[in-house]
C-alpha positions in Angstrom: -40.8 -22.0 -1.5 -38.1 -20.7 -4.1 -35.8 -18.3 -3.9 -37.2 -15.0 -3.5 -37.1 -12.7 -6.8 -34.9 -9.9 -6.2 -33.5 -9.8 -2.8 -33.1 -7.0 0.0 -31.7 -6.5 3.1 -33.7 -5.8 6.4 -32.1 -4.0 9.6 -34.0 -4.2 12.8 -32.3 -1.6 14.7 -32.7 -0.3 18.5 -31.3 0.5 22.3 -30.4 -2.5 24.3 -33.4 -4.2 26.1 -35.3 -3.0 22.7 -36.5 -6.3 21.8 -34.4 -6.6 18.6 -33.4 -10.1 19.0 -37.1 -11.1 20.0 -38.2 -9.6 16.9 -35.5 -11.2 14.8 -36.6 -14.6 16.1 -40.2 -13.5 15.2 -39.3 -12.7 11.8 -37.2 -16.5 11.6 -40.3 -18.0 12.7 -42.1 -16.6 10.1 -40.4 -17.6 7.5 -40.2 -21.2 8.2 -44.1 -21.6 8.3 -43.3 -20.1 4.7 -41.3 -23.1 4.1 -38.4 -20.4 2.9 -34.9 -21.9 3.6 -33.4 -20.3 7.0 -29.7 -20.0 7.7 -28.9 -17.6 11.0 -25.2 -16.5 11.7 -23.6 -14.8 14.8 -20.5 -13.5 16.0 -18.5 -16.4 18.0 -17.5 -13.8 20.6 -21.3 -14.0 21.5 -21.3 -16.8 23.4 -23.9 -14.9 26.2 -26.5 -17.3 26.6 -26.0 -20.4 23.5 -22.6 -20.8 21.6 -25.2 -22.1 18.6 -28.8 -20.2 18.9 -29.6 -16.8 18.8 -31.8 -16.3 22.2 -33.6 -13.7 23.2 -33.3 -11.8 27.1 -37.0 -13.4 27.7 -35.6 -17.1 26.5 -36.2 -17.7 23.1 -33.8 -19.1 20.7 -33.0 -20.0 17.4 -30.5 -22.4 15.9 -27.7 -20.5 14.7 -23.9 -20.7 13.5 -21.3 -19.0 15.4 -18.6 -17.5 12.8 -15.6 -15.1 13.4 -15.3 -13.3 10.3 -18.0 -11.9 7.6 -16.6 -14.1 4.9 -17.3 -16.9 6.6 -21.1 -16.7 5.9 -20.5 -17.0 2.4 -17.9 -20.1 3.0 -21.0 -21.5 5.0 -24.4 -20.7 3.4 -26.0 -23.6 2.1 -27.6 -23.3 -1.4 -31.1 -23.4 -1.0 -31.1 -20.5 1.9 -33.4 -17.5 0.9 -33.3 -16.3 4.6 -30.0 -15.0 6.3 -30.5 -14.2 9.2 -27.3 -11.9 11.0 -27.5 -11.6 15.0 -25.0 -8.7 16.3 -23.7 -7.3 12.8 -22.0 -4.5 14.7 -19.6 -7.0 16.1 -18.6 -7.8 12.7 -15.6 -7.1 10.8 -16.1 -4.2 8.3 -16.5 -6.9 5.1 -20.3 -7.7 7.0 -21.7 -4.6 4.4 -19.8 -6.8 1.0 -21.9 -9.7 2.7 -24.5 -8.9 2.8 -24.7 -6.7 -0.3 -23.7 -9.6 -2.1 -26.2 -12.1 -0.3 -28.9 -9.5 -1.6 -27.9 -9.1 -5.2 -27.9 -13.2 -5.2 -31.5 -12.7 -4.3 -31.6 -13.3 -0.6 -33.7 -11.7 2.4 -30.5 -10.8 4.1 
């Protein structure tokens, strides 16, 4: 499928162990089924379960790119990507807000 006509920022929030990562993985799987190009990023410092995957507490996982800074997301973004997921966004520097807004202005679903 092609690029979204308008970008948007979606936020999954909740308390610890409320299923946030599980919901993120569910949405990512649906995007893949819809043949959208997906890239997932996570903070490099989050190595609790797996370095290159976002992993829920129940064991579901999705491939991810570990990055040290929010700006690294823009550097590693592939041109065909239409869905950009960022796990554990609170561990990133404040520039993550600008990165998300820039991606949404490019028509990405963030």
